[in-house]
SETIPA-173128 format. One record per residue: residue number from 1; x, y, z of N, C-alpha, C in turn; residue in three letters. Coordinates in steps of 0.001 Angstrom, whole numbers, plus 500000, padded with zeros to 6 digits. Layout:
N
REC:pos:n.xx:n.yy:n.zz:ca.xx:ca.yy:ca.zz:c.xx:c.yy:c.zz:code
REC:NUM:X:Y:Z:X:Y:Z:X:Y:Z:ALA
...
END
This chain:
189
REC:pos:n.xx:n.yy:n.zz:ca.xx:ca.yy:ca.zz:c.xx:c.yy:c.zz:code
REC:1:953525:238158:589212:952146:237247:589013:951548:237119:589227:MET
REC:2:950915:237895:590439:949478:237665:590844:948919:238921:589801:GLN
REC:3:949034:239676:589049:948829:240777:588125:948394:239801:586609:VAL
REC:4:949216:238956:586550:949422:237793:585297:947840:236893:585730:LYS
REC:5:948058:236126:586801:946981:235267:587153:945542:235961:586880:ARG
REC:6:945677:237650:587581:943862:238129:587282:943666:238549:586339:TYR
REC:7:944586:238823:585261:944407:239352:583701:943843:237837:583541:TRP
REC:8:944571:236779:583530:943790:235419:582642:942205:235116:583421:LEU
REC:9:942135:235218:584493:941060:235269:584889:939763:236092:584620:MET
REC:10:939915:237108:583927:939615:238337:583526:939407:237524:581799:VAL
REC:11:939898:237026:581377:939870:236661:580243:939315:235291:580057:ARG
REC:12:939325:234394:581015:938409:233631:581287:936885:233610:581139:MET
REC:13:936565:235087:582103:935450:235277:582618:934208:235350:581190:ALA
REC:14:934899:235852:580043:934336:236217:578205:934443:234395:578059:PHE
REC:15:934985:233689:578229:935018:232612:577556:933538:231489:578295:ILE
REC:16:932545:231744:577519:931604:230943:578231:931081:229630:578412:ARG
REC:17:932460:228955:577340:932158:227430:577599:933298:226517:578007:ASN
REC:18:932940:225893:579288:933932:225528:579549:934991:224440:579124:GLY
REC:19:934414:224099:577970:935779:223103:576718:936347:224076:576628:PHE
REC:20:936139:225670:575675:936971:226363:575395:937861:227316:576819:ARG
REC:21:937510:227102:578015:938095:227738:579027:939231:226471:578703:ARG
REC:22:938931:225530:579211:940410:224699:579312:941103:224462:578061:VAL
REC:23:940750:225128:576681:942071:224817:575711:942273:226169:575893:GLU
REC:24:942005:227311:576261:942753:228279:576813:943820:228118:577631:PHE
REC:25:943213:227300:578893:944341:226981:579790:945734:226722:579416:ALA
REC:26:945225:225502:578631:945926:225006:577639:946955:225435:577249:LYS
REC:27:946809:226681:576182:947323:227051:575658:948344:228151:576534:LYS
REC:28:947460:228352:577765:948210:229338:578162:949279:229043:579429:LYS
REC:29:949426:227898:579411:949929:226914:580656:949437:226982:581942:GLY
REC:30:948446:227449:582099:948083:227500:583750:947806:226572:584726:ILE
REC:31:947652:225179:584090:947763:223945:584994:948950:223538:584394:TYR
REC:32:949626:222590:586032:950761:221436:585322:950241:220670:584282:ASP
REC:33:949058:220516:583696:948755:219147:582413:947182:219631:582699:GLY
REC:34:946958:219282:581485:945215:218838:580754:945339:218150:580257:ILE
REC:35:944397:217209:580451:944195:215555:578904:943267:216303:578522:GLY
REC:36:942489:215215:577841:941314:215226:576938:940271:215504:577142:GLU
REC:37:939208:215756:576876:937981:216186:577450:937935:216710:578793:ASN
REC:38:938229:217646:578938:938434:217932:580410:937519:219135:579953:VAL
REC:39:936604:219552:581007:935605:220910:581076:935627:221288:582726:MET
REC:40:935900:222784:582209:936097:223507:583946:934701:224506:583615:ILE
REC:41:934190:224769:584693:932997:225418:584550:934114:227157:585313:GLN
REC:42:934056:226450:586256:934831:227867:587262:935953:228363:586397:SER
REC:43:935570:229996:586716:936549:231073:585810:937551:230861:586941:ARG
REC:44:937555:230791:587983:938689:231537:588984:939787:230258:588715:LYS
REC:45:941326:231111:588631:942534:230292:588972:943032:230257:590342:ILE
REC:46:943296:228789:590631:943377:228746:591685:944962:229262:592265:PRO
REC:47:945780:229693:593297:946413:229998:593441:947515:229013:593278:LEU
REC:48:948534:228721:592993:949714:227859:592866:948849:226515:591825:TYR
REC:49:948306:227207:590179:947760:226483:589593:948345:225249:589135:SER
REC:50:949862:225680:589001:950960:224636:588038:951228:223352:589342:ARG
REC:51:950423:223506:590541:950374:222547:591338:949146:221526:591263:LEU
REC:52:948587:221894:590221:947075:220781:589541:947302:220388:588283:ILE
REC:53:947058:218886:588293:947177:218248:587393:945600:217709:586943:ARG
REC:54:945607:217498:585805:944095:217063:585261:944189:215877:584351:PHE
REC:55:944319:214796:584071:943823:213538:583336:942754:213971:582015:HIS
REC:56:942125:212978:582045:941232:212581:580721:939798:212190:581239:ASN
REC:57:938822:212734:580856:937239:212910:580691:937065:213324:581980:ASN
REC:58:937235:214549:582046:936876:215572:583738:936196:216228:583853:ILE
REC:59:934808:216476:584614:934029:217083:584605:933935:218154:585637:MET
REC:60:934717:219532:585902:934072:220171:587133:933195:221022:587052:VAL
REC:61:932469:221077:587650:930985:222180:588081:931235:222958:588054:ALA
REC:62:930554:224017:588291:930510:225500:588778:931282:225851:590360:SER
REC:63:931613:226459:590455:932467:227228:591626:932827:226020:592703:ASN
REC:64:933839:225207:592270:934718:224040:592867:935901:225018:593037:VAL
REC:65:936617:224886:594303:937251:225198:594858:938956:224707:594903:ILE
REC:66:939740:224683:594345:940578:223868:594846:942319:224861:595128:PHE
REC:67:942034:224061:596610:943554:224923:597566:944845:223910:597800:LEU
REC:68:945444:224723:596692:946796:224295:596723:947757:224323:597796:THR
REC:69:946933:225365:599109:947707:226296:600092:947263:226313:600872:HIS
REC:70:947607:226731:602209:947108:227320:603552:947820:228255:603880:ASP
REC:71:947589:229503:604452:947881:230830:604946:948104:230140:606522:VAL
REC:72:947842:229054:607780:947721:228937:608876:949643:229333:609065:THR
REC:73:950357:229530:608571:951559:230114:608995:952146:231790:609175:HIS
REC:74:950782:232128:609013:950939:233907:608932:950593:233855:610596:ASN
REC:75:948967:233426:610905:948726:233408:612549:950381:232659:613556:ILE
REC:76:950604:231434:613140:951329:230663:613651:953046:231369:614093:LEU
REC:77:953476:231785:612844:954598:233020:613034:954396:234131:613619:ASN
REC:78:952992:234690:614005:953045:235487:614857:952832:235114:616102:LYS
REC:79:952215:234002:616088:951827:233544:617809:953132:232830:618477:ALA
REC:80:954256:232483:617453:955142:232166:617963:956687:232075:617642:PHE
REC:81:956789:233404:617727:958156:234555:616592:959362:234130:616829:PRO
REC:82:959660:232986:618207:960366:232605:617892:961040:231085:616930:ASP
REC:83:959631:230931:616422:959563:229475:615120:959420:230488:613733:LYS
REC:84:960099:229450:613300:959965:230046:611746:958966:229191:610632:LYS
REC:85:957502:229413:610829:956980:228437:609862:956375:229057:608087:PHE
REC:86:956625:227901:607590:956326:228281:605968:955133:227774:605780:ARG
REC:87:954579:228686:604493:953514:228336:603681:953239:226864:603658:GLU
REC:88:952288:226158:603835:952063:224846:603193:951703:224236:602138:LYS
REC:89:952324:223928:601187:951668:223454:599749:951618:222304:599533:ILE
REC:90:950387:222085:598773:950728:220544:597859:949721:221017:596546:GLY
REC:91:950228:219274:596169:949807:218877:594783:948113:218515:594805:CYS
REC:92:947313:218865:593786:946072:217805:593267:945769:217645:592167:ILE
REC:93:945575:216011:591951:945593:215299:590718:944373:215119:590985:GLU
REC:94:943732:214933:589507:942434:214350:589218:942663:213171:588063:ILE
REC:95:942263:212480:588389:942302:211021:587483:941457:210950:586499:MET
REC:96:941775:210262:585531:940491:209560:584377:938825:209548:584832:ASP
REC:97:938344:209839:584123:936685:209445:584221:936044:210367:585532:ASN
REC:98:936302:211332:586132:935823:212216:587203:934844:213194:586796:VAL
REC:99:934086:213311:587716:933111:214381:587816:933152:214983:589179:PHE
REC:100:933550:216364:589511:933574:216854:590458:931887:217959:590753:ILE
REC:101:931190:217838:591997:929766:218943:591809:930421:219997:592154:GLY
REC:102:929190:220975:591695:929272:222153:592251:929528:222772:593723:ALA
REC:103:930639:223250:593670:930674:224079:595088:931637:223196:596197:ASN
REC:104:932290:222161:595397:933427:221536:596380:934302:222282:596162:SER
REC:105:934743:221799:597137:936289:222344:597414:937450:221163:598105:ILE
REC:106:938524:221233:596700:939541:219820:597166:940756:220630:597478:ILE
REC:107:940889:219851:598907:942103:220078:599185:943650:219352:598785:LEU
REC:108:944949:219998:599349:946096:220297:598821:946821:218600:599103:ASN
REC:109:947369:217974:598101:947772:216608:598520:946980:215449:598264:ASN
REC:110:945911:215804:597774:944817:215189:597290:945005:214233:595943:VAL
REC:111:944545:213387:595557:944053:212711:594044:942714:211829:594221:ARG
REC:112:942273:212607:593314:940877:211371:592833:940486:211063:592111:ILE
REC:113:940212:209724:592378:940229:208629:591186:940934:207911:590731:GLY
REC:114:940783:206753:589758:939997:207366:588225:938580:206687:588979:PRO
REC:115:937359:207050:587965:936364:206091:588312:935912:206798:589337:ASN
REC:116:935754:208204:589675:935247:208800:590794:934271:210207:590417:ALA
REC:117:933334:210162:591634:932611:211116:591501:932548:211878:592928:ILE
REC:118:932855:212874:592908:932478:214499:593801:931400:214844:594046:VAL
REC:119:930818:214519:595244:929590:215147:595570:929160:216284:595491:ALA
REC:120:927760:217477:594799:928325:218878:595346:928201:219154:596520:ALA
REC:121:928986:220263:596537:928878:220647:598223:929923:219779:599349:GLY
REC:122:931025:219028:598384:931503:217816:599359:933069:219228:599501:SER
REC:123:933967:218331:600663:934886:219077:600922:935672:217811:600707:VAL
REC:124:936934:217971:599920:937802:216634:600227:939239:216634:600921:VAL
REC:125:939308:216309:602041:940222:216318:602766:941387:215249:602411:THR
REC:126:941014:214148:602062:942075:212895:601525:941508:212324:600042:LYS
REC:127:942597:211980:599696:942086:210596:598341:940980:210621:598339:ASP
REC:128:940505:210232:597226:939173:209636:596443:939989:208286:595794:VAL
REC:129:939496:207097:596571:939835:206084:595997:938939:205658:594649:LEU
REC:130:939700:204656:593825:939218:204693:592484:938037:203733:592622:GLU
REC:131:936872:204467:591739:934951:203546:591965:934672:204140:592420:ASN
REC:132:934853:205263:593223:934213:205410:594315:933041:206731:594321:THR
REC:133:931982:207172:594942:931397:208165:594849:932011:208648:596612:ILE
REC:134:931841:210069:596599:932313:210422:597759:931051:211748:598029:VAL
REC:135:930760:211984:599304:929762:213441:599300:930150:213898:601085:GLY
REC:136:930042:215178:601055:929791:215651:602394:930765:216568:602791:GLY
REC:137:930850:216758:604069:932215:217873:605067:932208:217118:606078:ASN
REC:138:933408:216231:606221:934228:216348:604825:933844:215036:603908:PRO
REC:139:934126:214957:603270:933868:213732:601982:934296:212757:602484:ALA
REC:140:933129:211594:602655:933435:210309:602696:932493:209413:601350:ARG
REC:141:932747:207945:601441:932429:207651:601002:930858:207358:601222:VAL
REC:142:930496:207319:599755:928366:207064:599827:928170:205850:598495:ILE
REC:143:929241:205512:597248:928706:204590:596739:929464:204250:595823:GLY
REC:144:929599:203783:594691:930708:203395:593191:930264:203927:592515:THR
REC:145:930994:204134:592201:931228:204261:590440:930168:203579:589544:PHE
REC:146:930733:202127:589543:930228:201010:588627:928418:201038:589430:ASP
REC:147:927867:201240:589919:926287:201043:590590:925664:202453:590082:ASN
REC:148:926483:203485:590331:926363:204644:589739:925941:204589:588088:TYR
REC:149:926898:203962:587809:926659:203911:586158:925747:202715:585772:VAL
REC:150:925385:201814:586175:924138:201078:585906:922988:201580:586710:LYS
REC:151:922988:202385:587477:921338:202986:587512:921308:204380:586554:LYS
REC:152:922280:204930:586363:922045:206028:584903:922101:205097:583896:ARG
REC:153:922138:203582:583230:921536:203289:581978:920161:202895:582300:VAL
REC:154:919836:202579:583466:918238:202718:583607:917532:203587:583174:LEU
REC:155:918132:204778:583480:917635:206002:583236:917679:206508:581731:ASP
REC:156:918223:205851:581128:918156:205751:579444:917291:206572:578877:LEU
REC:157:916121:206016:579146:914794:206267:578581:913561:207112:579572:ASN
REC:158:914694:207892:580135:913655:208761:581155:913251:209565:580493:ALA
REC:159:913378:210372:579586:912282:211248:578371:912967:210629:577056:TYR
REC:160:912189:211266:575874:912115:211077:574827:913423:211488:574169:PRO
REC:161:914122:210943:573237:915210:211619:572754:915283:212995:572101:GLU
REC:162:913734:213145:571568:913219:214224:570763:913302:215767:571562:ASP
REC:163:912830:215047:573231:913033:216059:574159:914221:216746:574728:LEU
REC:164:915235:215856:574519:916775:215977:575410:917306:218118:575318:LYS
REC:165:917688:218182:576351:917899:219371:575728:919022:219817:575732:PRO
REC:166:919237:220781:574378:920054:221187:573930:920531:222935:574094:LYS
REC:167:921848:223180:573809:922369:224098:574367:921588:224714:575598:ASP
REC:168:921926:223784:576620:921461:224377:577466:920437:224931:577724:GLN
REC:169:919254:224677:577036:917805:225075:576809:916952:223877:577202:ARG
REC:170:916202:223770:577346:914772:222721:577393:913440:222999:576995:ILE
REC:171:912993:222350:576214:911459:222662:575779:910594:222530:576775:LYS
REC:172:909627:223148:576610:908372:223169:577451:907629:222128:577722:LYS
REC:173:907999:221328:576698:907503:220133:576878:907845:219141:577821:GLU
REC:174:909380:219110:577843:910087:218615:578858:910000:219096:580698:LEU
REC:175:910081:220044:580280:909764:220602:581668:908072:219944:582270:ALA
REC:176:907138:220409:581202:906208:219659:581759:906428:218244:582153:VAL
REC:177:906794:217714:581658:907494:216221:582063:908045:215867:582934:LEU
REC:178:909058:216790:582959:909811:216896:584287:909004:216967:585869:GLU
REC:179:908033:217953:585616:907456:218316:586919:906173:217063:586895:TRP
REC:180:905638:216777:586085:905170:215486:586325:905183:214113:586918:GLU
REC:181:906907:213965:587004:907409:212816:587007:908001:213226:588575:LYS
REC:182:908134:214446:588688:908590:215128:590156:907112:214663:591066:PHE
REC:183:906137:215075:590740:904843:215335:591583:904813:214082:592307:GLN
REC:184:904684:212743:590954:904325:211870:591071:905140:211245:591913:ASN
REC:185:906365:211381:591882:907565:210277:593398:907019:211070:594495:GLN
REC:186:906952:212331:594569:907114:213007:595986:905470:212368:596316:LYS
REC:187:904340:212265:595436:903213:211454:595874:903300:210400:596642:THR
REC:188:904072:209785:596529:904759:207766:596386:904894:207855:598026:LYS
REC:189:905688:208999:598101:906549:209328:599360:905641:209523:600317:ASN
END
């Protein structure tokens, strides 16, 4: 079974687009379920991936780790040979309208969302409630989804439509504009 998982990861490594990677995962039945408009940047298939369920409109950034298990039973069985410890496993469920930032770790027996954001680098050890933004290690509430949406609506005119990024590239003019905004903001602080 491990060989199959590694072979699927090799095949996924050559799929550059996160949406196409999800279509491949759906076709191969890698996860318990995947809804519509789901993008997963990671090319790594978690151990016990059938214990992970993705609902709709979910974006998972690069290097996110889903831990459906832990292996402390190995040390416990050695430390206490008269007892028998089993591997701890658990499900992970990602509800609708969720973004999970790069380099985050999601532990087992966790449900995220709906309408939630996990900040980059977070370690999620317990459920993320609806309409929240969490961040840190361990992840804790740092804001609300609704407030984030309001803030982003105000940012809609942050740069001209004709300069918006396309195919993961930006025009030189947009880079200049962004550096000017950055420098102005830093000067104010």
